[in-house]
LUMKOL-635454 format. One record per residue (C-alpha): residue number from 0; residue in one letter; x, y, z. Coordinates in pm, whole numbers. Layout:
BEGIN
NUM_a_X_Y_Z
...
# end
This chain:
BEGIN
0_m_8630_3048_6892
1_k_8355_2948_7133
2_f_8489_2934_7489
3_k_8371_2986_7845
4_v_8458_3282_8069
5_t_8367_3267_8437
6_f_8354_3553_8685
7_i_8404_3456_9051
8_g_8278_3728_9284
9_a_8057_3854_9001
10_g_7833_4045_9244
11_s_8090_4325_9239
12_i_7877_4631_9174
13_g_8033_4776_8862
14_f_8348_4574_8806
15_t_8190_4270_8642
16_r_7972_4481_8416
17_n_8266_4692_8299
18_l_8489_4391_8234
19_l_8214_4218_8041
20_a_8166_4531_7828
21_d_8540_4526_7758
22_l_8519_4165_7641
23_m_8217_4236_7424
24_s_8411_4519_7256
25_v_8623_4256_7080
26_p_8443_4191_6746
27_e_8536_3822_6736
28_f_8385_3759_7079
29_k_8032_3882_7007
30_g_7799_3585_7010
31_e_8085_3345_7080
32_l_8142_3361_7455
33_d_7974_3145_7716
34_i_7951_3382_8014
35_w_7902_3254_8369
36_l_7860_3483_8671
37_m_7907_3332_9017
38_d_7873_3486_9362
39_i_7758_3385_9710
40_n_7537_3694_9741
41_r_7214_3622_9552
42_q_7086_3980_9569
43_n_7398_4142_9423
44_l_7436_3864_9167
45_d_7079_3913_9047
46_m_7120_4289_9015
47_v_7449_4268_8824
48_t_7309_3995_8599
49_q_7007_4210_8512
50_l_7235_4498_8414
51_c_7461_4277_8202
52_r_7170_4106_8026
53_r_7012_4442_7953
54_d_7345_4563_7804
55_m_7366_4250_7589
56_a_7012_4287_7461
57_e_7042_4656_7375
58_n_7365_4590_7185
59_g_7207_4303_6992
60_v_7468_4055_7112
61_d_7362_3691_7124
62_c_7565_3567_7420
63_k_7384_3389_7698
64_i_7470_3494_8053
65_h_7436_3229_8321
66_a_7416_3327_8688
67_t_7472_3074_8966
68_l_7561_3034_9331
69_d_7726_2699_9248
70_r_8099_2758_9202
71_r_8182_2421_9045
72_e_7901_2462_8794
73_a_8038_2803_8702
74_l_8395_2672_8669
75_a_8313_2355_8472
76_g_8486_2381_8135
77_a_8594_2742_8187
78_k_8896_2848_7981
79_y_8932_3186_8155
80_v_8840_3260_8514
81_i_8826_3620_8634
82_c_8844_3650_9012
83_c_8719_3972_9171
84_a_8596_3821_9499
85_r_8623_3998_9834
86_i_8635_3720_10093
87_g_8460_3831_10411
88_c_8278_4101_10215
89_l_8263_4443_10376
90_e_8191_4291_10718
91_g_8540_4141_10724
92_f_8688_4459_10578
93_i_8547_4661_10870
94_t_8749_4452_11116
95_d_9063_4494_10899
96_v_9041_4868_10962
97_d_8874_4909_11301
98_i_9067_4659_11513
99_p_9415_4784_11410
100_l_9301_5139_11493
101_k_9259_5029_11855
102_y_9630_4953_11854
103_g_9724_5277_11679
104_v_9767_5135_11326
105_d_9602_5398_11105
106_q_9543_5260_10754
107_c_9396_5432_10452
108_v_9292_5110_10278
109_g_9426_4795_10445
110_d_9381_4555_10153
111_t_9737_4498_10027
112_l_9993_4520_10305
113_c_9987_4639_10666
114_v_9798_4427_10918
115_g_9465_4472_10735
116_g_9608_4344_10410
117_i_9776_4052_10587
118_m_9447_3941_10744
119_y_9259_3998_10419
120_g_9511_3764_10261
121_q_9445_3497_10522
122_r_9075_3497_10430
123_g_9136_3523_10057
124_i_9407_3260_10022
125_a_9200_2998_10206
126_q_8925_3043_9946
127_m_9161_3091_9653
128_l_9299_2742_9709
129_e_8943_2608_9699
130_f_8882_2792_9372
131_c_9200_2639_9230
132_k_9105_2290_9345
133_d_8777_2318_9157
134_m_8956_2453_8849
135_r_9202_2163_8849
136_e_8913_1918_8867
137_v_8647_2063_8636
138_s_8779_2355_8426
139_h_8941_2353_8081
140_p_9284_2181_8089
141_d_9450_2508_7984
142_v_9250_2731_8216
143_l_9404_3070_8297
144_l_9313_3257_8616
145_l_9309_3637_8593
146_n_9314_3761_8950
147_y_9188_4108_9038
148_s_9135_4028_9407
149_n_9353_4188_9672
150_p_9597_4146_9829
151_n_9689_4082_9467
152_a_10048_3966_9509
153_m_9967_3730_9797
154_m_9663_3581_9621
155_t_9851_3539_9293
156_w_10151_3386_9475
157_a_9932_3128_9652
158_a_9737_3039_9337
159_n_10052_2976_9134
160_k_10256_2796_9401
161_y_9995_2602_9595
162_g_9685_2619_9375
163_k_9882_2487_9075
164_i_9681_2704_8838
165_p_9856_2944_8597
166_t_9759_3283_8739
167_v_9822_3643_8638
168_g_9747_3925_8880
169_l_9596_4240_8731
170_c_9578_4596_8861
171_h_9515_4940_8708
172_g_9758_5135_8928
173_v_10024_5166_8659
174_m_9781_5325_8411
175_g_9658_5577_8666
176_g_10013_5686_8739
177_e_10089_5718_8368
178_r_9798_5960_8326
179_q_9914_6168_8621
180_i_10275_6183_8504
181_a_10160_6295_8160
182_e_9953_6566_8326
183_v_10235_6711_8535
184_l_10480_6695_8243
185_k_10220_6858_8016
186_i_10291_6596_7751
187_p_10020_6385_7585
188_r_10022_6040_7738
189_k_10041_5870_7398
190_e_10378_6039_7339
191_l_10532_5890_7654
192_d_10679_5544_7692
193_f_10688_5390_8041
194_i_10864_5096_8197
195_c_10745_5005_8546
196_a_10885_4736_8767
197_g_10846_4629_9128
198_i_10570_4456_9318
199_n_10199_4526_9311
200_h_10121_4869_9458
201_q_10493_4931_9503
202_t_10591_4951_9138
203_w_10832_5216_9017
204_y_10849_5411_8692
205_i_11209_5317_8629
206_q_11214_5462_8278
207_i_11011_5740_8117
208_k_11084_5848_7761
209_h_10941_6119_7539
210_h_11019_6058_7172
211_g_11329_5867_7283
212_r_11451_6130_7533
213_v_11482_5999_7890
214_i_11300_6205_8153
215_d_11498_6161_8473
216_g_11388_6186_8835
217_d_11500_6545_8877
218_e_11294_6664_8583
219_l_10992_6470_8703
220_l_11031_6601_9059
221_a_11043_6959_8934
222_a_10724_6902_8734
223_y_10542_6764_9039
224_e_10661_7040_9269
225_s_10540_7304_9025
226_n_10190_7158_9006
227_e_10009_7313_9304
228_q_9705_7086_9300
229_i_9878_6750_9257
230_s_10170_6837_9486
231_e_9920_6902_9766
232_k_9755_6560_9742
233_e_10062_6347_9654
234_k_10300_6443_9935
235_v_10408_6088_10016
236_r_10469_5992_9654
237_i_10662_6312_9589
238_d_10869_6263_9905
239_m_10956_5910_9789
240_l_11048_6049_9446
241_r_11270_6308_9615
242_r_11447_6053_9837
243_f_11458_5746_9610
244_g_11469_5907_9266
245_y_11170_5721_9118
246_y_10794_5773_9127
247_s_10567_5501_9265
248_t_10254_5382_9088
249_e_10017_5373_9381
250_s_9802_5649_9527
251_n_9924_5867_9812
252_g_9701_5695_10067
253_h_9792_5344_9958
254_l_10165_5415_9953
255_s_10155_5585_10293
256_e_10047_5264_10467
257_y_10309_5039_10304
258_l_10601_5228_10459
259_a_10719_5282_10815
260_w_10755_5657_10801
261_y_10437_5847_10716
262_r_10155_5718_10940
263_k_10331_5615_11259
264_r_10272_5938_11456
265_p_9906_6048_11468
266_g_10000_6413_11502
267_e_10200_6405_11179
268_i_9967_6207_10951
269_m_9789_6517_10824
270_d_10128_6655_10718
271_w_10144_6383_10454
272_i_9786_6340_10334
273_s_9488_6544_10221
274_l_9114_6486_10240
275_d_9026_6588_9884
276_s_8976_6219_9800
277_w_8984_5895_9997
278_s_9287_5784_9794
279_s_9491_6079_9922
280_g_9517_5920_10266
281_e_9190_5942_10463
282_t_9173_5697_10754
283_g_8967_5399_10639
284_g_8889_5592_10322
285_y_8835_5299_10088
286_l_8615_5122_10341
287_r_8398_5434_10362
288_v_8343_5461_9987
289_c_8279_5087_9962
290_l_8010_5107_10231
291_e_7857_5412_10068
292_g_7877_5246_9725
293_r_7700_4932_9840
294_n_7424_5124_10012
295_w_7378_5355_9715
296_f_7371_5072_9460
297_e_7107_4880_9653
298_t_6894_5194_9688
299_d_6947_5341_9341
300_f_6945_5015_9142
301_p_6612_5086_8960
302_n_6769_5400_8815
303_w_7073_5203_8697
304_l_6837_4988_8490
305_k_6686_5299_8333
306_a_7022_5456_8248
307_p_7178_5408_7902
308_a_7329_5066_7841
309_k_7701_5008_7806
310_k_7810_5031_7444
311_y_7984_4731_7293
312_d_8125_4916_6992
313_g_8465_4976_7156
314_t_8403_5340_7247
315_m_8349_5253_7613
316_r_8624_4992_7643
317_g_8827_5049_7957
318_e_9195_5005_8037
319_e_9168_4696_8257
320_h_9410_4435_8122
321_g_9181_4132_8140
322_s_8995_4165_7809
323_y_9315_4255_7622
324_i_9491_3946_7754
325_i_9207_3719_7643
326_e_9192_3899_7308
327_g_9565_3857_7254
328_l_9564_3488_7340
329_e_9259_3412_7126
330_t_9314_3636_6822
331_g_9693_3672_6819
332_r_9682_4052_6842
333_r_9977_4179_7043
334_y_9914_4365_7367
335_r_10164_4520_7607
336_g_10074_4579_7970
337_h_10211_4555_8322
338_f_10104_4228_8488
339_n_10175_4053_8818
340_v_10361_3730_8746
341_v_10604_3491_8914
342_n_10944_3665_8905
343_n_11156_3382_8763
344_n_11460_3613_8759
345_c_11285_3891_8567
346_i_11388_4136_8843
347_t_11726_4002_8938
348_n_11757_4158_9285
349_l_11421_4032_9413
350_a_11338_3673_9512
351_e_11283_3443_9214
352_d_10958_3300_9349
353_c_10789_3624_9450
354_i_10524_3800_9244
355_v_10649_4103_9052
356_e_10463_4363_8848
357_v_10651_4412_8521
358_p_10597_4480_8147
359_c_10458_4180_7962
360_y_10353_4101_7606
361_v_10057_3889_7498
362_d_9985_3734_7159
363_g_9884_3399_7018
364_n_10200_3240_7155
365_g_10111_3323_7514
366_i_10232_3573_7773
367_s_10597_3677_7745
368_v_10789_3842_8029
369_p_11103_4036_7927
370_r_11398_4048_8165
371_i_11424_4374_8362
372_g_11749_4313_8552
373_d_11818_4490_8880
374_l_11580_4745_9026
375_p_11751_5061_9154
376_l_11890_4956_9489
377_g_11673_5175_9711
378_c_11357_5070_9526
379_a_11458_4705_9557
380_a_11510_4747_9931
381_v_11158_4886_9978
382_c_11008_4604_9773
383_a_11216_4331_9937
384_q_11088_4421_10282
385_s_10731_4388_10157
386_v_10811_4062_9979
387_w_10917_3909_10309
388_v_10589_4015_10468
389_q_10403_3862_10173
390_r_10601_3538_10195
391_l_10532_3498_10567
392_a_10164_3580_10515
393_v_10122_3336_10226
394_e_10289_3049_10412
395_a_10084_3129_10723
396_a_9757_3127_10529
397_v_9832_2803_10344
398_h_9945_2610_10653
399_g_9735_2781_10921
400_d_10056_2873_11102
401_v_9971_3140_11357
402_k_10335_3200_11448
403_l_10419_3291_11089
404_l_10107_3508_11075
405_k_10216_3708_11378
406_q_10570_3733_11241
407_a_10429_3874_10916
408_a_10242_4142_11112
409_l_10550_4220_11321
410_m_10767_4253_11010
411_d_10518_4479_10834
412_p_10677_4826_10812
413_l_10391_5039_10948
414_t_10266_4787_11202
415_g_10617_4737_11338
416_a_10671_5114_11355
417_v_10358_5160_11569
418_c_10329_4843_11780
419_n_10563_4645_12002
420_p_10567_4262_11985
421_p_10314_4198_12268
422_e_10071_4442_12104
423_v_10110_4271_11766
424_w_10045_3929_11921
425_q_9730_4051_12098
426_m_9604_4242_11793
427_v_9637_3937_11568
428_d_9456_3727_11829
429_e_9171_3978_11837
430_m_9149_3980_11457
431_l_9150_3600_11440
432_i_8859_3588_11682
433_a_8666_3855_11492
434_q_8722_3682_11156
435_e_8673_3323_11271
436_q_8401_3239_11018
437_w_8639_3303_10726
438_l_8952_3137_10871
439_p_8898_2759_10889
440_q_9273_2694_10883
441_y_9314_2870_11219
442_s_9054_2683_11426
443_q_9300_2570_11693
444_a_9474_2908_11709
445_i_9139_3085_11743
446_t_9036_2859_12029
447_a_9361_2941_12208
448_a_9316_3313_12138
449_k_8965_3306_12286
450_e_9102_3142_12599
451_r_9365_3412_12638
452_f_9106_3688_12595
453_a_8872_3519_12841
454_k_9141_3530_13110
455_g_9157_3909_13083
456_n_9479_4087_13182
457_l_9496_4232_12832
458_l_9709_4517_12708
459_p_9523_4849_12700
460_t_9387_4963_12362
461_k_9237_5283_12225
462_d_8877_5160_12211
463_g_8666_5386_11991
464_y_8967_5559_11839
465_q_8879_5678_11488
466_g_9226_5764_11362
467_a_9385_6089_11252
468_a_9169_6157_10948
469_r_8846_5958_10945
470_l_8528_6083_10779
471_h_8180_5955_10855
472_v_7996_5719_10620
473_k_7727_5918_10439
474_n_7368_5801_10474
475_i_7129_5766_10182
476_d_6992_6117_10220
477_e_7343_6263_10204
478_l_7433_6045_9905
479_s_7114_6155_9730
480_e_7233_6514_9740
481_q_7519_6418_9505
482_k_7363_6148_9291
483_t_7612_6159_9006
484_k_7913_6140_9236
485_s_7749_5866_9444
486_t_7691_5656_9133
487_q_8050_5708_9016
488_n_8182_5605_9358
489_a_7962_5296_9355
490_q_8107_5192_9020
491_l_8467_5259_9119
492_s_8449_5087_9459
493_a_8297_4771_9319
494_k_8580_4522_9350
# end
């Protein structure tokens, strides 16, 4: 069973370590895997490698972990490639959030849709195609790419269509929603059966059953409205449930920025979000916890080495799909999860070539995708609008087509609700200039954008505007006051 697994973007603070622990929880894999960790950041790669090697040693597992900055070396002969890279790192992410704010686009995350997600996709797709080129040339003939990188649908779309590498996009949003639904219904999660379908971060629980009894939207809405704590922090999701009849998988903050209605008027944003957690809708919330997580990890790393090792006995195995997919393919054990795959008429009222998030089965025969049929019409309409933004953004990134890029931003629901066409054109120009080092496909467009900015006569912007609900990034002293929470945040914001 000996085979090679490669992590691209392995310097992710906690993500790589957790996924590796999941893999090592499979009895057949202990001592059999050839593990390669690759990143462009030597410092983070070294720290993560130390943690993983320490975990291996303390569990008595005889798997060698290789760490390298050389991507082709890492990919040579790999049968499974796990991508958790953030192209542009946090420096690029800062511009995804801060520049749109100048134009009034107030994002909570900005890594999936909206103008931040679109630009993140431009950086990521350019590199994803390079990853795929290397895989075609040096990896195992049957290599499978498991993509955790956002914007997940765009990256997975580009890898399948243009990278010519079989790729499955993976996300834990569905599982988080399942836990929450079980909580509000006051029913053990293991007693509930869920079917979700849609697109990544806009997936809908289209069927919920308890011992065969269907729980409809009205019953679910009543359960949410009666839960004081959750109803306060999930106002957008509950409003969508009320108006569309189905609950969405993604967090309140994420969902709020994918739609035209909830963040377009600064004075109303606080009506729809809360500040109990970044995921409830805080302006730039995920960027804040990522910055805090990086700073805390670098400062607190010696204590991470002293903390108990990850256990490889299965008791600490997480819910991320990646290890279960590899286990199913290699051992034949069946696994059911919700994956991001090419539609191929699985959802019949969405485009056949788009990436959908749907129930899938894995075993020794491969990955099987059952047919869902039509999404409820309103849900399909919401998803279809986002699919068109994704399509424009993917084609723009692959071909370096600045006109398609600006059309993608203009068609984005929130961006279009806030900005007029001249503002969108100028905002994209400004973001291209700021992100030049990561956008080789736009060299000519960036030169032209610089010339336009040099001439002046620009539209006015809200320079220094911090949004409706932005919190400051805690310094090390402040993080030290809540060490346990700071460490948890560092682990969760790793990807």
